LUMGU-8285 format. One record per atom (N, C-alpha, C): x, y, z. Coordinates in steps of 0.2 Angstrom, whole numbers, plus 2048, in hexadecimal, padded with zeros to 3 digits. Example, Ala and Ser with C-alpha at 12.3 -4.5 7.8 and 13.67 -1.06 7.14 Angstrom:
% residues 2
8427E4827;83E7EA827;8427F0827;8407F5823;8447FB824;840800827;
This chain:
% residues 283
42AB6861C;42BB6F61B;425B72618;422B7861B;41CB7B618;41EB7F612;419B8260F;419B85609;41DB8C60A;41CB8F60F;41FB96611;427B95612;429B8F615;430B8E616;433B8C610;430B8860C;433B86605;434B8D601;42FB91601;430B975FD;435B9B600;436B9C606;43CBA0609;442B9D607;443B97608;44AB94606;44BB945FE;446B945FA;447B945F3;449B9B5F1;446BA05F4;448BA75F2;44EBA95F5;450BA75FB;456BA95FE;45CBA65FB;45BBA05F8;460B9C5F5;461B9E5EE;45DBA25EB;45DBA35E4;463BA75E2;464BAD5E6;46ABB15E4;470BAD5E4;471BAA5EA;478BA65EB;479BA15E5;474B9D5E4;474B985DF;476B9B5D8;473BA15D6;474BA45D0;47BBA75CF;47EBA95D5;484BAE5D5;489BAB5D9;48ABA45DA;48FBA15DF;496BA25DC;497BA35D6;49DBA35D3;4A0BAB5D4;4A6BAC5D3;4A9BB25D3;4A6BB65CD;4A5BBD5CD;4A2BC15C8;4A6BC05C2;4ACBBF5C2;4B1BBF5BD;4B0BB85B9;4ADBB35BC;4ACBAD5B9;4A6BAC5B5;4A1BB05B7;49ABB05B4;49ABB35AD;495BB15A9;494BB45A2;492BBB5A3;495BBF59F;494BC75A0;48DBC859E;489BC459A;483BC6598;47DBC259C;480BBF5A2;47BBBC5A6;475BC15A9;46FBBF5A8;46ABC35AB;46ABC45B2;46ABCA5B4;46ABCC5BB;464BCA5BF;464BC95C5;45EBC85C9;45ABCE5CA;453BCD5CB;44FBD25CC;449BD05D1;448BD55D6;443BD35DB;43EBD95DB;43DBDC5D5;439BE25D5;432BE15D8;430BDB5D7;429BD95D9;428BD75E0;42DBD75E4;42DBD55EB;42DBDB5EF;429BDA5F5;42ABDF5FA;427BE65F8;422BE75F3;420BED5F1;41CBF15F6;41ABEE5FB;416BF1601;41BBF4606;422BF3605;427BF6609;427BFE608;429C0260D;429C0960C;430C0B60A;435C06609;43CC08608;43FC03602;444C05600;447C015FA;44EBFE5FD;450BF95F9;456BF55FB;45CBF95F7;461BFB5FA;467BFE5F7;46DBFB5F8;472BFE5F5;479BFB5F6;47EC015F9;481BFF5FF;486C04601;48CC035FD;48FC095FB;494C095F6;49BC065F9;49BC06600;4A2C03603;4A2BFC602;49DBF9600;49DBF15FF;4A2BF05F9;4A3BF55F5;4A8BF45EF;4AEBF85EF;4B1BF85F6;4B7BFC5F7;4BDBFA5F3;4BDBF35F1;4C2BF05ED;4C1BF05E6;4BCBF35E3;4BABF25DC;4B9BF95D9;4BBBF95D3;4B9C005CF;4B2C005CE;4AFC065CB;4A8C075CB;4A5C025C6;4A8C015C0;4A4BFC5BC;4A3BF65BF;4A7BF35C3;4A6BEC5C6;4A1BED5CB;4A1BF35CF;49CBF45D4;495BF55D1;494BF85CC;48EBF95C8;48BBF25C6;490BEE5C3;48EBE85C0;48BBE35C6;48FBE35CB;48DBDE5D1;486BE15D4;485BE75D4;47FBEA5D7;479BE85D2;47ABE95CC;475BE85C7;473BE05C7;478BDC5C8;477BD55C7;473BD25CD;473BD55D3;46FBD35D9;469BD75D9;467BDB5D4;460BDE5D4;45FBE45D8;465BE75DA;464BED5DE;465BF35DA;461BF85DB;460BFE5D6;463C055DA;465C055E0;467C0B5E3;46EC0A5E7;472C0F5E6;479C0F5E8;47AC155EC;47DC145F2;480C1A5F6;487C1B5F4;488C205F1;48FC215ED;495C235F2;49AC1F5F1;4A0C205F5;4A5C245F0;4A9C285F4;4ADC2D5F0;4B3C295EC;4B4C235EE;4B9C1F5EA;4B6C1D5E3;4B0C1E5E2;4ADC1D5DC;4ABC235D8;4AAC285DC;4A9C2F5D9;4ACC345DE;4B2C365DC;4B6C3A5E1;4B2C415E2;4B4C445E8;4B0C4A5EA;4B2C505E6;4B8C4F5E2;4BAC555DE;4B9C535D7;4B4C4F5D5;4B2C4D5CF;4AFC535CB;4B0C545C5;4AEC595C1;4A6C585BF;4A3C5D5BD;49CC5C5BB;49BC565B6;4A0C565B1;49FC515AC;4A1C4A5AE;4A5C495B3;4A6C435B6;4A0C415BA;49DC455BD;497C435C1;491C415BC;491C455B7;48CC435B1;48DC3C5AF;494C3B5AD;496C345AB;494C2F5B0;495C305B6;494C2B5BB;48CC295BB;488C2E5BB;481C2D5BB;47FC295B4;482C2B5AF;480C285A9;482C205A9;488C1F5AC;48AC185AD;485C145B1;484C175B7;47FC145BC;478C135B9;476C175B5;46FC175B2;46FC115AD;475C105AA;475C0A5A5;474C035A8;476C035AF;475BFD5B3;46FBFD5B7;46AC025B6;464C025B9;465C055C1;46AC085C2;46CC0A5C9;46CC125CA;469C145CF;469C1B5D1;46DC1C5D7;471C215D7;475C235DD;470C275E2;46FC255E8;46AC295EC;46DC2D5F2;473C2C5F3;476C305F8;47EC2F5F7;482C335FB;489C335FB;48BC31602;491C2D603;494C2C609;495C2560B;497C23611;499C28616;49FC2C614;49EC32617;4A4C37616;4A6C3A61C;4ACC3961E;4AFC3C624;4B0C43623;4AEC47628;4AFC4F627;4B2C5162E;4B9C5362D;4BCC55633;4BDC5D634;4BBC6062E;4BCC6862E;4B6C6B62B;4B6C7262C;4B0C75629;4B1C75621;4B7C7561F;4B8C74617;4B5C6E615;4B6C68619;4B4C62617;4ACC61617;4A9C6561C;4A2C6561C;49FC69616;4A2C6E614;4A0C7260F;4A1C6F608;4A6C6B607;4A8C67601;4A3C62601;4A1C5E606;49CC59606;495C5B603;493C60606;48CC63604;48CC655FC;492C685FA;492C6A5F3;493C645EF;496C5F5F1;497C595ED;490C565EC;48CC555F2;486C525F1;481C565ED;482C5C5ED;47DC605E8;47FC5F5E1;486C5F5E0;488C5E5D9;486C575D6;487C525DB;485C4B5D9;47DC4B5D8;479C4F5DB;472C4F5DA;46EC4B5DF;471C4A5E5;46EC465EA;46CC4B5F0;468C495F4;466C4D5FA;467C49601;46BC44601;46DC40607;475C40607;477C4260D;47EC4160E;47FC3C614;483C37614;485C3361A;48BC3561C;48CC38622;492C3B624;494C3962B;49AC3B62D;49DC3A634;4A0C40636;49DC45639;4A0C4B63B;4A2C4B642;4A7C4F644;4A8C5064B;4A3C5464E;4A2C53655;49DC57658;49DC5E657;4A3C61657;4A3C69656;4A1C6B64F;4A0C6764A;49EC69644;497C68643;493C65648;48CC64647;488C6B646;48AC70649;486C76648;487C79640;48DC7763D;48EC79636;489C74632;489C6E634;485C69630;47EC6B631;47CC6D636;475C70637;473C76633;478C7A632;477C8062E;477C7E626;47BC79625;47BC7661E;475C7361C;472C6F620;46CC6B61E;466C7061D;466C75621;461C7B620;462C7E619;468C80618;46AC83611;469C7F60B;46AC7860C;46AC74606;463C70606;460C7060B;45AC6B60C;45CC6460A;461C6260D;464C5B60D;462C57613;462C50613;462C4C619;46AC4A61A;46CC4A620;472C48622;472C43627;475C3D625;474C37629;47BC3562C;47BC35633;482C33636;482C2C637;487C29635;488C22635;48BC1F63C;488C1B640;48BC18646;48FC12644;495C12647;49AC0D646;49CC0864B;498C07650;499C02655;49FC0265A;4A1BFD65C;4A7BFD661;4ADC0065E;4B0C04662;4B6C0765F;4B5C0E65C;4AFC1065B;4ADC16658;4ACC1B65E;4B0C2065F;4B0C24665;4ABC2A664;4A9C2B65E;4A4C3065C;49DC2E65C;49BC29658;494C27657;494C1F657;495C1C65C;495C1565C;48EC1265B;489C1565D;482C1265D;47DC1865B;477C15659;472C1A657;470C1F65C;470C1D663;46FC21668;474C26669;47AC25668;480C2A668;47FC2F663;47CC2D65D;47BC32657;475C36659;470C3365B;46AC3765D;46BC3C663;46FC3A668;470C3F66D;474C4566B;478C44666;47CC4A664;478C4E65F;473C4C65B;46FC4F656;468C51658;465C4F65D;45EC4F65E;45CC5765F;460C5B661;45EC62661;460C6665B;463C63656;464C6664F;45EC6564B;45FC68645;459C67640;458C6063F;451C5E63E;44FC5763D;452C54637;454C58632;457C5462C;45EC5162E;461C52634;467C4F636;465C4963A;467C43638;465C3D63C;46AC3763B;468C3163A;46CC2B63A;46CC28633;472C25632;473C1F62E;474C19632;46FC15633;46FC10638;472C0A635;478C08638;47CC02636;47ABFD63B;475BF8639;473BF363E;478BEE640;47DBED63C;482BE963E;486BEB644;488BF2643;48CBF5648;488BF664F;482BF764E;47DBF7654;47EBF0658;47DBEB654;47DBE4657;484BE365A;489BE5657;490BE4659;491BE8660;48EBED661;48EBF1667;48ABEE66D;487BE866B;483BE5670;47CBE8671;479BEC66C;473BEF66C;46EBEB667;468BEC668;463BE9664;461BED65F;462BEC658;461BF0653;459BF1652;455BED654;44EBED654;44CBF3658;44EBF365E;44CBF8663;44FBFF661;455BFF65E;457C0665C;453C08656;451C04651;44DC0664C;446C0964E;443C06653;43DC08655;43EC0F659;443C1065D;444C16661;447C1C65C;44BC1A657;44EC20654;44CC2064C;447C1C64A;445C1C643;442C23641;440C27645;43DC2E643;443C32641;449C30643;44FC34640;454C3063C;452C2B639;456C27635;455C2862E;45AC2A62A;45AC2C623;45DC2761E;461C22621;464C1D61D;466C17622;466C1161F;468C0B623;46DC0761F;471C04623;476BFF620;474BF8623;472BF461F;46FBED622;474BE8620;475BE3625;47ABDE625;479BD962B;47DBD462B;47CBCF631;483BCF633;484BCD63A;48BBCC63D;48BBC6641;491BC3642;492BBD645;491BBC64C;492BC2650;490BC2657;48FBC965A;48BBCA65F;489BD0662;48FBD3666;495BD3664;49BBD6667;49FBDA663;4A4BDD665;4A9BE0661;4ADBDB65C;4ADBD565E;4B0BD065A;4ACBCE654;4A5BD0654;4A1BCE64F;4A3BD1648;4A2BCD643;4A4BCF63C;49EBCE637;49FBD1632;499BD162D;499BCA62A;492BC8628;491BC2625;48BBC3621;489BBD61D;483BBD619;47DBBE61D;478BC261B;472BC361F;46FBBC61F;46DBBB626;469BB5627;46EBB062B;475BB162A;47ABAC62D;47CBAE634;47ABB5636;47DBB763C;478BB8642;479BBC646;475BBD64C;470BC264D;46FBC6647;46ABCB647;463BC8645;45EBCA649;457BC8647;455BCC641;456BCA63B;455BCF635;44EBCF634;44ABCA634;442BCB633;43FBD0638;442BD063E;43FBD5643;442BDC641;448BDC63F;44BBE363C;446BE5637;445BE1632;441BE462C;43ABE662E;437BE2632;430BE3635;430BEA639;435BEB63D;436BF2640;437BF763C;43BBF7636;43CBFC631;435BFE62E;431BF862C;42BBF9629;426BFD62D;426BFB634;421BFE638;423C0663A;429C08639;42BC0F63A;429C13634;427C1062E;426C14628;42CC17625;432C14627;438C16624;437C1661C;439C1B619;439C1C611;440C1D60E;445C1C611;44CC1D60E;44EC1660B;454C1560B;457C0F608;45AC0A60E;459C0460D;45DBFF611;462BFC60C;468BFE60E;46EBFD609;472BF760C;473BF2608;477BEC60A;47FBEF60A;482BEE610;489BEF610;48CBE9612;48FBE560D;492BDF60E;49ABDF60F;49CBDE614;4A4BDF616;4A7BD8617;4A4BD3617;4A7BCC618;4ADBCB614;4ADBCC60D;4B2BCB609;4B2BD1604;4B6BD6605;4B6BDC600;4B9BDA5F9;4BDBD45F9;4C0BD35F3;4BCBCE5EE;4B7BCB5F1;4B3BC75ED;4ACBC65F0;4A8BCC5F0;4A2BCC5F4;49BBCA5F1;49BBC85EA;495BC75E6;491BC25E9;494BBC5EB;490BB75ED;48CBB85F4;490BBC5F8;48DBBD5FF;488BC35FE;489BC75F9;484BCD5F8;47DBC95F5;47EBC55F1;479BC15EE;475BBD5F3;478BBA5F7;475BB65FC;471BBB601;474BC0603;470BC5607;46ABC8603;46BBC95FD;465BCC5F9;45FBC75F9;461BC15F8;45CBBB5F8;459BBB5FE;45DBBB604;45ABBA60B;455BC060C;458BC660A;453BCC60C;44DBCC608;44DBCA602;446BCA5FE;442BC4600;445BBE602;441BB9605;43DBBB60B;441BBE610;43EBC1616;438BC6614;439BCA610;434BCF60E;42EBCC60B;42FBC7607;42ABC3604;426BBF609;429BBD60E;425BBA613;421BBE618;423BC5619;420BC961D;419BCB61C;
């Protein structure tokens, strides 16, 4: 085995080895992992999609995110409700900062009415972010266009793959938003793209200029039956994905969305983080 392969397996296995046990069985003062020295030539940062922690309260979500060395979180409204007071928002940021974590956007948020669109933009402004990941019906896109101009926000529409009648693919998103303000674009979920039978690398290259957020993951097969798995264990060519992202000059976040086991995700997240950084270090 050559030196590069040894280095890859050492780094990709580090997180899983350190965090194989449930988070509730590990010492609370265990030093969290940090990869701040890796991949500094990348134009983007690793983040965490808040939906990963749909089964956990905020404190647990922040603890797990910190322990795998991730510093950016896309905020879901089950952790910071959209009707939160200014004090509750301030308390959220204070708690996140104590874990070395910054909320960089909000969503995904489903918006079925004008009121919901207005509420989402007001919410993002009060939270202090300028990125909304959203899923609006087609007829509300003109209002979204108006709002991004008014607020100077980016609005990233999430593709959801097979079974999504609105935005199954990056192409479906782009076709609906291409004539609107350029601040309206994609939150590209590469797992759903692969499950739809498309090549995430080709989609990144084609639509990277209108991509403002990314959900990165691996999936077990390139069909609707495919399910989320640890990065490196599935069918997505992730090194090619990361190289394509780098070549586009993308400067947003690549957020891990781990959905294999929402009740005990830490080991899977840690393995994915280790794999991600091993690939970056080899590039």
